[in-house]
N, C-alpha and C positions, 0 to 999 in steps of 0.2 A: 505492498500498499503505500502511497505517495502521499505527499502535501500537498493540495491544490490550492492553488492562489489565485484571483481573479481579479485586475484590473477592471473597473466599471466607469462608464462613462453615461451619458447621457444617450449615445446614438447604440448603446449595447440596449441599454433598460426601454429606449421606442421600441426598438425591433422587436425585444420579450414581449412587450403590451400589444403591438400589433399583431401578436401571434397568437396569445394567450391571454391578453387583458393583463389584470393583478394578479391572476394568478402565475403567470409566465414570470413578471419581475419577481415575485414571492421566490419561485423554485431559481431562476438566475442567480438568488444572493444565498438561497440556504445549500443550494448544492457545490458553497465551496468550502474550505476551510479557512481563508483567509479574503478579505475583501482587502483593494487597492483601489479609493476612493479619487477619482479625477475633477469630479467638477460638483457644483452646488447640486444638481438634480442627484447623483448617487449618493453624496451625504447627508441629504432628506431621506432620501428612501431607508438609510441605514439607521438615522433617529428613528423612524418610524418600525422598523423592526426589529428595535430594541427596546421598543414601550412594553410595558408589562398590561397588555390589554390583549384580547381573543384574537385569532388569526382574522377573523370575519373583519374586526374591528380594521386589524393591519390592513388588508384587501381594502376595503373601503376607505381608509384615507390614502393611499397609493392611488386607487382607480380616483377620486375626486383631484388630486394634486396632479395626476397625470391629465386630466382631460383640461383643467386650467391650461398648463402648459401648451398644448395641442391648440387651444381655441386664442391662446394668446394674451389671457387674462394677468399670468405673471410671466417675469422673466426667468433668464437661468442664472 
């Protein structure tokens, strides 16, 4: 078994969201042993995933954030 680190930025995050929604982003992060966060989007998702709330609440927060990014309501 090896140590699996993942470099994460908004391009990876948006791609995962387009393919599988918030669940895709969740799996992108959770299937790695370590995260190397390369931008504010990745940092925000990591904060959400480290919250002491249910998985459903995390997915809802991620979906809301990404939706707002796609609509241009919040910047990067």
